N, C-alpha and C positions, 0 to 999 in steps of 0.2 A: 504494500500500500504506500504509494508515493505522495507526499505532500510537497510537491514542487509548485512553482508558478509557471504554467505553460505559456509559451510565447504564442500569442494569438493576435489578431488584428484589432487591438483595443487602444483607446486613447489613455495616456498616462497623465493624470491630473496632479499638479504640484501646488496649485493655488486654489484656495477654497474661500467661501464667504466668511468663515471664522478661522482665525489663526489657531494652530494646534499645539498643545503641550502633551508630551508623552511622559507618563509616570511609570518607570520601568518595573518597579516592584512595590506592591502593597500587600500587607497581611490582613486578611479578613478573619476575625476571630469567630469560632463556633461556640455554642453554649457548653460543650463538653471540654473546652480547652484546646481543641484542634485548631490549627491555623491553615487557611487556604491561601495559596499564592495567586495574586492577580496582577495584571497589567492594565493600565487605563490610558485611553486617549481622550483628551478634554479640550474644548475651546479654552484658550488661555484666560479669558475673562469670565469663566463659568461661575466663579464665586460671586462676582458682581451681577452677572446675568445668568442665573441657573438654567439648566437644560434637562430635558428628559434623558433617559438612559436606555442603552441596548446592551444586553448580556449574552455572551457566548460562553458556555459552561461545558468543558471537555476534559478527557483524560490524556490529551496528546501533547503536553509539554510546550508551554507558551514561549520559553526562552530558546528553544532550538528546533524541535521537530516541526512545529507549525508556525514558526516565526516568519517565514517567507510569505506564506499565504495570509497570515494575519495582517501583515504590513500593507497589503494592497486593499484591504477591506475596512478595517477599523478606523484608520485615519480618515477615510472617505466619509464615514458617518460622522466622526467628530468634527470634521471641517464643515459639515452642514448643520451643526448645532445640536449635537448629541454627545453625551458621555458614553463612549464605547468601551466595554469592559470585557476582558478575556480572563477567565478563571480556570485554574487547574483543579480538577476534582480531588477529593480526599485520596491520598495514596499515590498521587501522580505528580510528575514534575517536581516542583519545590514544595508542594503542599505536604502537610503532616499526614500520618495515618496510613492505613492499608486499604487497598481496593480489593474486596473479597469476591466480587461478581459484578455483572452488568445490572444496572437499573434497580439496585436495592432501594428499600425505603430510606436508608441512610442517605443515599445520593439525593433523593428528593427533599428530605429534611434539610440537608445542607443547602440545597438550592433555595429553599424558602428563607433560610437565615441570610443567605447572600442578598436576596431581594430586600429583606428588612434592612440590612446594612446599607445598601445603596440608597434606600428611601430616607436614611438619616444623615446623608452627606450634605455639606453646605452648598455644593454645586448642583444639587438635584432639585428640580422644580415640580416633580410629580409625574408619574407615568413611566413605566418600564416596559420595554419589549424584549422578547427573547428571540434569537436567531440561531440556527445550527443546522449542520448537515450530518446525516447519519446519526452517530451517538448523540450529538447536540440537537438533532431534530427529534429523536426519541424523547430525550428528557425535557425538551420544550413542551411537547404534548403532555407528558406525565406531570410536570410541575404546573402546567395550566389547569389540569384536572384537580389540583390541590387548592386552587382559588385564592392565591395570595392577593390582598386588595390592591397592591401596587402594580401588579402585572396586568397590563391593559390589552396586549395583543402579542401574537407570535408569528414568526415565519419558520416553517418546518420544511426542510429539504431532505429528500432521499431517506425518508424514515418510514415507520409503520405504526399503524393503530393496533396490530395483532402480532405479538411477539412469536407466536407459534406458527402462524400461517405464512408470514413473510419476513423472515430474517435468515441468518446464516446457519440455523440449526436444523430445521425440518421444513419440508415443503410438500404439501399434499399428503401429510402424514408419513412421508418417506424421510429417512435420514439423509441430509444434504452432505454427502461424503466429500464433495468438492470444497466445502467451506467450513463445516463444523470443526474439524481438527485444525485447519489452516488458521481460522480466526482465533481459536483458543491458543494455539501456539504463538500467534502474533501478540496477543495480550500478555501471555506468560513472559515473553521476551521484553515487550514494551514496559511492563510493570517493574521489571527487574533493573531498570536503569536508575542511577542514583540522583539525588538532588544535587544542586550546584553549590559547592563550598563557598563561593562568593556571595551566595544568597543566604544559606542556612548556617554558615560558619563551620566550626570544628565538629559539630554534631553530625555532619553529613555521613561519615563512615558508619557510625552506630545506627543511624536511621536506615542506611542502605542495607546493612546486614539484617536488620529486622524486616525490612521490605522483602528481601530475598527469602528469608525463612518462612514468613507468614503468608505471603501471597500464593494462593493455590492455583493449580491448573484448572481453569474454568470448565474445561471439557468434562471433568469428572462429574460435576453437578449437572451439566446439561444432559449427559447421557443417562442420568438417573431419572429423567423426566421425558420419556419417549412418547407420551401422549399429552394432550392439551389439558393439563391439570392446573391446580391453583398457582403453581410456580410460574407458568406462562401467562396465566390470567393477570397476575400482578404486573402492572406496567403496560397492559394492553388496554388502551383507552376505549376500544370497541366494546368492552364489557358494559360501559355506561357512557355513551357519548354526551349525555346531559350533564356530566360532571364538568365539561368544558363550556363555559358561558362567555368567554372572551373571543374576539375575532381571530380567525386562523387563516393563514395563507399557506397552502400546501403546494410544494413545488417538486418536480422531478423530471425524468426523461425516459423515453422508451428504451434506451440502452441500459438503464439502471436496473438493479435487482429489486427495487422497492416501490415501483410506480403503482402497483395494484392498490396501495393504500389511499391514493388520492381520490379516485371515484368513490371509495367507501366512505372516506371522511366527508366528501361533499354530500353524500346521501344521508349520513348519520348525524352530523353535527347540527345543532338547532340554532346556534347563533350566527353572526356574520361570518362568511367564509368565501374563499376564492381558491381556485386551482389553476395551476400552470404546468403543462407538460410539453416539453420540447423533444428534440431528437437525442438529448444528451445522455452521457454516461454519469457516473457517480461523482458529480462535481458541480460547483456553482456555475450558473448559466452564462456568466460574463466571460468565462475562460474554458468552458466545457467543450469537449469533442465527443461525438460528431457535432459539427456546427449546423446551422449558423448560431453563433453566440449572439446574445442580446444585451442591451443596457440594463442589466438586472439590478445593479446597485441604484440606478435611478428609480427603478420600479419599487425597490425596497423603501427609498425615501418617500415616494408617493404614499406607500402604506403607512410608514411611521408618521409622516406629517399629518395624515388624516386622523390616525387613532391616538397619537401621543401629543400632537400639538393642536388638534382641532381645526386644521386647515382643510379647505375644500380643494382636494386635488383631482376629483372626478373618478377616483379609482373604484369606488363602490357603485358608480353609475354604469360601469362596464359589465359584460357578461360574467357569470359565475366561473365558468371554465373556459380557458383558452388552451387549445391543443394543436400540435403540429401533426398534420397528416403527411406521412412519409411517402414519397414517390418510390416506384419500383427502381431498384438498382441491382447491378450484377453482384453476386456474392463475393465478399471480401472480409478479411479478418480485422480490418479497421478502415474507417472513413474519416477524411478531414471534414467533409460536409455530407449531410443527408438532405438532398433536395426535397422540397415539399411545399406546403402552404398552411397558414394558420386558419383555424376554424374556431367557432365559439358556441357555447351552450349556456342558456340562461338558467338551466336547472339540470340536476343529475339524480336519477337517470332521465334521459330525454323522454318526453311524452311521445307515445305512439311510435317508438323506434322499431323499425322493421327488422325481423330476423329472416335471413335467407337460409333455407334448409337444403342441404345436399345429402342424398341417401347413398349408401355404399353398395356396390356390387363388385365383382371380381376386377380389381385394379382400377375401378372407376368411381368418381363422384357424380351422381346423377341428380337432376332436379325433380325427377319422378321416381317412384318406388319400383324396383325390379323384383323378380321372384327371389324368395329367401334362399340364401346360401349359408353354409357353415364354413367360415374361413379360419384356418389355423394360424395362430400367431405364436411363434416359438422364441425362446430366449436365445439371444446372441450376446454374450457377456461384454464384448468389446463395443457394442453399440453405444454411441454418445461421446466418443473420444474427440470428435470434431465439432462439439457443441459450443466451444468457447468457454469463457468463465461465467460463473453465475452472476457476479456483480462487477461489470466492467468499470474501470476507472479512466478509460480513454487511452489505454496503452496499446501499441501495435500488438496484434495477436489476440486481443480480448474477445473478438466476435466469432460467430459460427462460420465455418468454411462452407464451400459449395456442398449442399446436402446430397448431391449424387453420391458422395463418398459414403454417406450413412444409409442411403436408401436400400442398398443391397442387404443390409443387416436388419431390416424391418419389413413390415407389410405396408404397401403404399397404394393410395387411391388418388387418382388425378381427374380433374374435371375436363370438359371440352374447353377449347379456347373461348374467352369471353368475347361477345359481339360488341359490348359497350364497357367502358371503364366501370369499376365498382370500388366504392370507398367504404371502409369499415372503421368504426370507432367504438371501443368497448371491449368486452370479454368474449372471445370466441369460446364455444362449448362443444364438447363431443359427448353426446348421449349414446349409450351403447348397451345392448343386451349381450351378455357373454357368460361363459362358464370357464372354470379354471380346473386344472388337474392337481393343484396344490392348495393347501389351506391358507398359505401365505403367498400373496402375489402382488405385483405392481403393474400399473398401466401407465404408459407415457404416450404423449401425442405431440407431433410437430406440425404446424401449419406453414406451408411454404408457397412461394411465388415462383412459378416455373415459366421461364422466358421461352420464346420460340426456338432458341438454340439449345434448349434442354437444361440449361443451368438452373439451379434451384437455390433460391435465397430464403433462409428461414425467416418467417415473419413473427412467429411467436411459438410458445411451447408450454407444456404443463405436465404434471404427473400426479398420480393418485395411488396411494397405498390402498389396495382394495379391501384390506381388513378395516380401514377407516371409512368405508363407503357411506355409513350412516352417521358416524360421529368420530371426531378426533379425540374426544375425551373417553369414549367407551367403545374401543374397537372390538370387532368380532371376527373370528376365523371364518374363512369360506368353507363351504361344504363342496368337496370336489364333485364336479358334474352337475351341480345345481345351477339353475339360471338366475342371474342377477341383472338388474337394470341400474346402471350407475351414470353419473354425470361428472365428467372431468372438465373443469374450468381452466382454460389457458390464461396466460398473462394478458392483461389489457394491452391494446395496441391501437394505433391509428395508421392506416395503410391504404394506398390506392393500388388496385390491381389493374393494369392497363388492358385495353382492347388487345386481343390476340394472346395474352398470357393465360395461364391456367392455375387454379388453386390445386394444392396438393396436401393430402393428409397422410402422415406416416405414423404408424402405431407399433408399439413394442412392449414387452414386459421388462425391459432393461433400459437404463440410460446412464451408464458409467462414464465419468465419476460423479455426476450430479446426484444420482440415487445410489445409496448402498444396496447391493443386489439382494434379492430374496434368498433365503438360505438354501433353497434347492432350485434347479432349473425348472422353469414354468412354461407350460403350454396353455395359452388362452384360446378359446374358440369363440369367435365373434359371429353373431347371428345377424344377417343383413335384412332385418324386417323393418316395420314402421317405427320401432323403438330405437333404431340405430341410425343416427344422423349427425352431421356436422352443422352447427348453427352459427352463422356469422352476423354480427351486429351491423347491418347495412346503414349507411348514413347518406342522406341527400343534402346537397348544398342548401344553406339558409341565407336569408337576407342579411342577418347580422354578421355573417362571414365577411361580406364586402364592406361592412361599415367599420371594421376593426382598424384602429390607428396603429401604425407601425411602432415597434419598440425603438427606443433610442439606440445609438451606437454604443457598444460596450465601453465603459469607463472604469478605471480603477485608480487608486493612489499608486505612488511609485514603490516598487519592491525595494526592501532594504538592501544595503550593500552586502554582498557575500562573495566568497572565493570558492570556486569549484576545485576541490582537491582530487576528486575522482569522478569521471563521467559515468552517468547511468547507462545500463545495458540490460537487454532482456533477450532470452531465447526461450522458445516453446516448441518442443519436439515430441513427435510420436514415433515410437520404435516397436517393431514386431519381430520377435524371434521365431522364425518359421519352423525351427526344430522343436522348441519347447511349447510353442503356442502362446507365449507370454507377450502381452501388450504393455507398453510403458509410456505414460505421458509424463514428461520431464519439463517442468516450468521453472525457469531460473530467472531471478531479477536481482541484478546488482543495482541497488537504488542510488548508488553514488555516495560521495562524501562531500561535505561543505563546511565552510567556516563562516560564522556570522561575525562580521567585522566589528560591530559596536560592542559586543561582549566577549569576543574571542572564542566562543564555544565552537568546537568541531564535532561533527556527528556524521555517521554513515551506517549503512546496513546492507546485507545481502539476504536473500530468501530463496530457498529451493523447495519445491513441492513435487513429490514423485507419487504417481498413482499407478499401481500395477494390478493386472488381472490376467488369468489364464483362460484360454478358450474352454468353454464347457464347465468351468469350475467356479461358481460364485463364492465359495469359501476361500478362494485364493486372493480375494480383494485385499489390498494393503494400501494405506496412505501413510506417507512420511513427510513431515514438514520440518525443515531446518532453518534456523536463523543465526546470523551473527550481527551484533550491533556494537558500535563504538560511540562513546561520548567523552569529551575531555577538553582541556585547555592547558597549553604549555606542559608543565611537568605532571599535572593531574590528568591521568588517562585511565579510562575504564573500558572494559569490553565484556561481551557476553556471547555465549554459544548455547544454543538449545536444539534438541532433537525431540520430536514428538511422533509417535507411531500408533496407528490404530489397525487392528485386525479383528477377525471374528470367526467363530465356528457356529454350528447350528443353534447353540444355546446361550453363548456368551460373547460380549465384546471385550477386547483386551486393549488397555491403554497404557502406554509408557511415555513419560515425560522426563527429560533429563536436562538440567540447567547447570552451567558452569559460569562463574564470574571471576574476572581478573581485575586487580588494581595494578596498573602497569603490566609487568610480566608475572606478577605473583598471583597464584590461584587463591581466592579468598572464600569461595563457595562452590560446592559440588553436591548436587542432590538428584536422586532419581525417585520419581513417583510411579508406582505400578498399581493398576486397578482393574478389576474384572466387574463387568456390569451385565446382568441378565438381559437377553434380547426379549423385547415385548412387542409382538405383532409386527416386527420389522425384518 
């Protein structure tokens, strides 16, 4: 996960309406004695002319790891009349304490105390907004649900309302093998970095050793909750949308892993709300790829000025949802630009939205029902290796390859060429009557755009653990041979299929490494009757589409001065041993090394993720995630090495996490955690 500042076609602003002061370090005291570390950007005259505040609250280290990206955003807000505040969460960066897991009640409680502290400052005039991407988007929603009186509005980017349905742990009730261990290994390594001696003083080493010893591998807890129990309900604001009564602006992109939450939030929230979905990956829209980028910081100001300053900016007179409908493109693993056009909806779901149904027959998608067939869909364990990553950050290699590579490993149904273009916006669904030869089985689906030359671009995808067909909280084994009717909802998308192109549906009981494979090879039998169909959310152009005002040109503040000590590099390779039948996906990122000039901190990292599986053997599935991280200054140098491994047999998952820490060349910590967790309906 790279927090660099991407070079895009944006305007760099160095002069603003208000002159800016940077307060490099502030301690925010908690009621239990813990101190949270913060950095604040303020108008220099804020004590005489107080301002509203904007809070970003993250575990990602304000003084080094996110310093570059923070520098282009927070000064921009401060220069337009806000106190912009960046806080390291408990147990992270220079803050005291231990981070025991994601999204704990303690995290929310601390956030509420931060809001109270802000509201008591002499430069504050009333009205706080929260903004954040990913983790910061999650806790913005969660803290909004706690109803602090000073919090007036939030902007949540690339986040979710449902921690079980849409995050890095499980998807469709299936274990997300591509990301569960990777993200846990990431946080194990990230949390193991020390505080800065120049900030915390001589206590840094004692605090570091305590952090190393007490911070657990999060994956152990995540694996103990394989169904949607109270652990996942906590922090999932979809449990009661009415808890949030302040305005919410939900933002994301079709290339991101979290966009499904935006239409759900627009449907579920009762207060003022807006949604924005572009073509972007997991990044802020002023710098995100695929482009086009937009003037998102100006959009944020329109939101903040309306809700925190009471100014009429016109933002709430505009449609509830603005979405980018992507044009058809040849399949590539990355795009600089996804061509398309903006459309708008005044409500979600749209009234009277048409669903276009396609029925299945032998290798065909038909608009009319054909005689029933029984189609066999068998397991091919290596299906899915060309799916790209679950949550793209906009790096080369993130996106799905030409799906012709995968189609021979699944069962494929293709429509006739379209006589007129067709636009879809929303959640495609696959309804199907089927049987399984195993009690535990998975169903995956890919929706593709097939060009006249035969190339196949993946439009969207989804998966469903069939033991979760009725409930993610109360799964039930299948009865082999018994008929079931299930609905698989794919990820939301906006796409135009051109005249002459064809829709394509590919189905399989496997999708490695996104889905951890079922314990035994599975054969599904799909019955092509009236219960089995592909449903597409067709959209017709509306008058409000043509009335949309264009976004402004992307603007940011100037990135802080830094030295590149090592350039970033990435390789992503798929290997097949034709003798052993073993397939390996090897994804390596050297995220580079940098020096922040103003504080002298140097930091860098590398990450390798290896996914292996043998043909015909689901129990051979193995994930290994390795990290190295460095952080230091001058003679103070620290480094970390971690290795995390996950395997399984029919009954158990096996987890190993190993962490080594060095001060200079001296090893100061070495620990291995080993855990077995029973498999539950996975």
